[in-house]
C-alpha positions in Angstrom: -99.3 109.0 78.6 -97.2 110.1 75.6 -96.6 113.7 74.6 -96.1 114.3 70.9 -95.7 117.1 68.4 -97.2 117.0 64.9 -96.2 119.2 62.0 -99.0 119.7 59.5 -97.8 121.0 56.1 -100.4 122.0 53.5 -100.5 119.9 50.3 -103.6 121.6 48.8 -105.0 125.1 49.4 -106.9 124.8 52.7 -110.4 126.0 53.5 -111.3 127.2 57.0 -114.7 128.7 56.8 -117.3 129.8 59.4 -118.8 126.3 59.6 -121.9 127.2 57.5 -122.7 125.2 54.4 -121.7 126.8 51.1 -124.8 125.3 49.6 -126.7 128.3 51.1 -125.4 130.1 48.1 -126.1 133.9 48.1 -127.9 133.6 51.5 -124.6 134.4 53.2 -121.0 135.1 52.4 -118.7 132.3 53.6 -116.1 134.0 55.8 -112.4 133.1 56.2 -111.0 132.5 59.6 -108.3 130.6 61.3 -109.0 126.9 62.1 -110.6 126.2 65.4 -109.0 123.8 68.0 -111.7 121.3 67.0 -110.4 121.4 63.4 -106.9 120.6 64.5 -108.1 118.0 67.0 -110.2 116.2 64.4 -107.6 116.3 61.7 -104.8 114.9 63.9 -107.0 112.3 65.5 -108.5 111.3 62.2 -105.0 110.8 60.7 -103.9 108.6 63.7 -107.2 106.6 63.6 -106.9 106.0 59.9 -103.3 104.7 60.3 -104.6 102.4 63.1 -107.2 101.0 60.8 -110.3 102.7 62.3 -112.9 103.7 59.7 -115.3 105.6 61.9 -117.2 105.4 65.2 -118.2 101.8 64.6 -114.7 100.3 65.1 -113.1 103.3 66.8 -112.8 101.9 70.3 -111.6 98.5 69.1 -108.8 99.8 66.8 -108.0 103.3 68.0 -109.2 103.4 71.6 -105.9 102.3 73.2 -104.2 105.3 71.6 -106.9 108.0 71.4 -109.3 106.9 74.1 -113.1 106.3 73.6 -115.0 108.0 70.8 -116.7 111.2 72.1 -118.9 113.3 69.8 -119.4 116.3 72.1 -116.6 118.9 72.4 -117.5 119.9 75.9 -117.4 116.5 77.6 -114.7 115.6 80.1 -114.0 112.0 79.4 -111.2 110.4 81.4 -108.4 108.6 79.6 -108.8 110.5 76.4 -106.4 112.1 73.9 -105.8 115.8 74.6 -104.8 118.7 72.4 -102.4 120.9 74.4 -102.1 123.7 71.9 -100.9 124.7 68.5 -99.2 127.5 66.6 -98.5 128.6 63.0 -95.1 127.6 61.5 -93.3 129.1 58.5 -91.6 127.1 55.8 -88.5 126.7 58.0 -90.5 125.3 60.9 -90.2 128.4 63.1 -93.2 128.9 65.4 -95.4 132.0 65.3 -98.2 132.9 67.8 -101.2 135.3 67.7 -100.1 138.8 68.7 -101.3 139.5 72.3 -104.2 142.0 72.0 -102.8 144.3 74.7 -99.9 145.1 72.4 -100.5 147.6 69.5 -98.4 147.5 66.4 -97.6 150.2 63.8 -96.2 149.5 60.4 -92.7 150.8 59.5 -90.4 150.7 56.6 -89.4 147.5 54.8 -92.7 145.8 55.8 -91.8 145.5 59.5 -93.6 146.6 62.7 -92.9 148.6 65.8 -94.6 148.1 69.1 -95.9 151.5 70.1 -98.1 151.2 73.3 -100.0 148.8 75.5 -103.6 148.5 76.7 -103.4 148.4 80.5 -106.4 148.1 82.9 -107.0 150.4 85.8 -105.5 153.5 84.2 -106.9 157.0 84.5 -108.1 157.1 80.9 -111.6 155.8 80.5 -111.8 156.1 76.7 -111.5 152.5 75.7 -113.5 149.5 76.8 -111.8 146.6 75.1 -114.4 143.9 75.1 -117.1 143.0 72.5 -118.7 140.4 74.7 -119.5 141.9 78.0 -119.0 145.0 80.1 -115.2 145.1 80.6 -112.9 146.9 83.0 -111.7 150.2 81.6 -108.4 150.1 79.8 -106.3 152.9 78.4 -107.2 153.5 74.8 -104.0 154.3 72.7 -104.4 157.0 70.1 -105.1 155.3 66.8 -102.7 156.5 64.1 -102.8 156.1 60.4 -99.9 153.7 60.6 -101.5 151.2 62.9 -101.6 147.8 61.3 -105.0 146.4 60.4 -105.5 142.7 60.3 -104.1 139.8 62.3 -100.4 139.6 63.2 -98.3 136.7 64.5 -95.2 137.2 66.7 -92.2 135.0 67.2 -91.6 132.8 70.2 -88.8 135.2 71.3 -91.2 138.2 71.2 -94.0 136.3 73.0 -91.5 135.3 75.7 -90.5 138.9 76.3 -94.1 140.0 76.5 -95.1 137.4 79.0 -92.0 137.9 81.1 -92.9 141.5 81.5 -89.9 142.9 79.6 -90.0 146.4 78.2 -90.8 145.5 74.6 -91.9 149.1 73.8 -88.3 150.1 73.4 -87.4 147.6 70.8 -88.5 146.4 67.4 -90.5 143.2 67.8 -90.7 140.3 65.5 -94.1 140.1 63.8 -95.5 138.8 60.5 -98.8 139.4 58.7 -101.0 136.6 57.3 -99.6 137.0 53.8 -96.2 135.9 54.9 -97.6 132.4 55.6 -100.4 132.1 53.0 -102.2 133.9 50.3 -106.0 134.2 49.8 -107.3 132.1 46.9 -111.0 132.6 46.4 -112.7 129.9 44.3 -116.2 130.1 42.8 -118.5 127.1 42.9 -122.0 126.1 41.7 -124.6 124.6 44.0 -125.7 121.2 42.8 -129.0 119.5 43.8 -128.3 116.0 45.3 -131.8 114.9 44.4 -131.8 115.9 40.7 -128.0 115.6 40.2 -128.1 119.0 38.4 -127.0 122.5 38.9 -129.3 124.9 40.8 -129.9 128.0 38.8 -128.5 131.2 40.1 -126.7 129.6 43.1 -123.1 130.6 42.7 -120.9 130.9 45.8 -117.3 131.7 46.6 -115.1 129.9 49.1 -112.0 131.6 50.7 -109.1 129.1 50.4 -105.6 129.6 51.7 -102.6 128.7 49.6 -99.7 128.2 52.0 -96.2 129.2 51.0 -93.7 126.4 50.3 -89.9 126.0 49.9 -87.6 123.3 48.6 -84.7 122.6 51.1 -82.2 119.8 51.6 -84.7 117.8 53.6 -87.4 118.0 50.9 -90.3 120.3 50.2 -92.0 122.0 53.2 -94.8 124.5 53.5 -96.1 126.8 56.1 -98.8 125.3 58.3 -99.5 124.4 61.9 -97.6 122.6 64.7 -99.7 121.0 67.3 -98.9 119.3 70.7 -101.0 116.4 72.0 -101.1 114.0 74.9 -102.0 110.4 73.9 -102.7 107.2 75.8 -100.1 105.2 73.8 -96.6 104.6 75.1 -94.9 105.3 71.8 -95.5 107.2 68.5 -95.4 105.1 65.4 -93.6 106.2 62.2 -96.5 104.6 60.3 -98.7 107.6 61.3 -96.7 109.9 59.1 -98.3 110.6 55.8 -101.0 112.4 54.0 -104.4 113.1 55.6 -107.3 115.6 55.5 -107.4 119.0 57.1 -110.0 121.7 56.9 -113.1 121.9 54.7 -113.7 120.0 51.5 -111.3 117.2 52.7 -108.2 119.1 51.6 -104.9 117.2 51.9 -102.1 117.9 54.3 -98.9 116.1 55.3 -98.7 114.9 58.9 -95.3 114.3 60.6 -95.2 113.1 64.2 -92.4 113.4 66.8 -92.3 111.8 70.2 -91.7 114.4 73.0 -91.4 112.0 75.9 -88.1 111.3 77.7 -85.7 114.1 78.2 -87.4 116.4 75.6 -88.7 119.6 77.4 -92.5 120.2 77.3 -93.8 122.5 74.6 -93.1 126.2 75.2 -90.9 125.4 78.2 -88.5 128.3 77.4 -91.3 130.8 77.7 -92.4 129.3 81.0 -88.9 129.4 82.5 -88.6 133.1 81.5 -91.9 133.9 83.2 -90.9 132.0 86.4 -87.6 133.9 86.5 -89.6 137.2 86.3 -91.7 136.1 89.2 -88.5 136.0 91.4 -87.8 139.7 90.7 -87.6 142.1 93.6 -90.3 144.2 92.1 -93.3 141.8 91.5 -95.3 144.2 89.3 -99.1 144.7 89.6 -100.0 141.1 89.1 -100.1 138.4 86.4 -101.8 138.0 83.0 -103.1 135.1 81.1 -102.7 134.9 77.3 -105.0 132.7 75.2 -102.9 130.5 72.9 -106.1 129.0 71.4 -109.7 130.4 71.3 -111.8 129.9 74.5 -115.5 129.5 74.9 -117.0 132.7 76.4 -120.1 131.0 77.9 -118.7 131.5 81.5 -117.1 134.9 81.0 -113.5 135.8 81.7 -111.6 132.8 83.1 -110.5 132.6 86.8 -106.9 131.5 87.5 -105.8 130.3 90.9 -108.9 131.8 92.6 -108.2 135.2 91.0 -110.8 137.0 89.0 -109.7 139.1 86.1 -109.9 142.9 86.6 -109.5 143.7 82.9 -109.1 142.2 79.5 -108.2 142.9 75.9 -110.2 140.4 74.0 -110.8 141.7 70.5 -113.7 140.6 68.3 -115.5 137.4 69.2 -115.6 134.4 67.0 -118.7 132.3 66.4 -118.2 128.7 65.5 -120.3 125.7 65.0 -119.4 122.5 63.2 -121.0 119.2 62.2 -121.6 116.0 64.0 -121.9 113.2 61.4 -120.4 110.3 63.3 -123.6 108.5 64.2 -127.3 108.8 63.6 -128.1 109.9 67.1 -125.7 112.8 66.9 -126.0 113.7 63.2 -126.5 117.4 62.5 -124.9 120.8 63.2 -123.3 121.6 66.6 -124.7 124.5 68.7 -123.1 127.8 67.9 -120.3 128.6 70.4 -119.1 132.2 71.1 -115.3 132.3 71.5 -112.7 134.7 72.9 -110.1 134.8 70.0 -106.6 133.6 70.4 -104.3 136.4 71.5 -106.8 137.7 74.1 -105.2 138.8 77.4 -106.7 138.8 80.9 -105.2 140.8 83.8 -105.1 139.7 87.5 -103.8 141.6 90.5 -101.5 140.0 93.2 -102.9 139.8 96.7 -100.8 141.2 99.5 -99.2 137.8 100.4 -98.2 137.3 96.7 -96.6 140.7 96.5 -94.4 139.9 99.5 -93.5 136.3 98.5 -91.7 135.2 95.4 -92.6 131.6 96.2 -96.3 132.4 96.3 -96.0 134.1 92.9 -94.2 131.1 91.5 -96.9 128.7 92.7 -99.4 130.5 90.5 -97.1 130.9 87.5 -95.6 127.4 87.6 -98.8 125.6 86.9 -98.9 123.1 84.1 -98.7 124.7 80.7 -100.7 125.3 78.7 -103.5 125.7 81.2 -107.2 125.1 80.4 -109.5 128.1 80.7 -112.6 126.0 80.5 -112.0 122.4 81.8 -115.0 120.9 79.9 -113.3 121.9 76.6 -109.7 121.0 77.5 -109.5 117.8 75.5 -110.4 119.4 72.3 -107.8 122.1 72.9 -110.0 125.1 73.5 -109.0 127.9 75.8 -105.3 127.0 76.3 -103.7 129.7 78.5 -100.1 130.8 79.0 -99.4 132.9 82.1 -97.2 136.0 82.3 -96.1 138.8 84.6 -98.0 142.1 84.5 -95.7 145.0 85.1 
């Protein structure tokens, strides 16, 4: 097995819709959302397969199977000896990583376009005002008073801030490093006209709009780079080829992106290893806290409810609004057509678990839970496509 990192820089404005066809015209409004793990998984795998000479399912196993494993159309199928998406994050033009803000942290805007962390959602508190779940009956969590300064819309936090949050540090007392979406990309809505494939003519009155994202770019000493996504994968091949670097397709409408691969085997630490070490150090503290938490690095299927970790069931969660995704299977005649709609817990969701008595008394018992391989898989059947990747933390 080989671990690798791939940097994906946008060349064109990228389209990440809600997986429904824009040909529906005014029957629906095509919504903008972050790319799903399946989008990243398919884009990176497609780029590697193309570099290896594979042109689809017909010759996939012959030309790309030794590197990527067998061709599998279903996202929820556990196939042994298959390439695996370990996770991904946004990166800015300088390559610095940014992660979805944990939902149990609440941010208020301050001067100079920055943010302050003001309070936390915590399960099991006396207040019963807030049930932070849109998918099922949730454990009661404290509901912080909403102020006019609370930031609306998604936020991303730096690796440093995420490390402090997962290590149980008192991030309330400091300014934390966060960025809104517009610091990475700007919305660029484009209007289109539906065309009939049978008549090769425009369909009257069928205008539609698509929400593209134009990612910021900068010219540096090493060339032109843009904001985009950094992904981590595990492959079957023993080495990463420089021939894989180049332009491929990412997102809807076959938009172009630049793929740059780096081999992480050897002495290179695993992805997010600094965060993991900080969490393990916190587990050794004299005061163990109430338990541990699990942070969703990537969206997770909600079909089985809140994930269990090390035989612990979650007692509370901050999950935000659900996502609904589908997709398209066009690889072969037998699987041609839309995928079933899947309901997802969004990235940034946080699940809380309490220590049992033995774990409160033993730092070693706590370390056994928190030292599991990162990022974990919340739903094993979806692990290869990168859904439901969990990072563990300490709950103070």
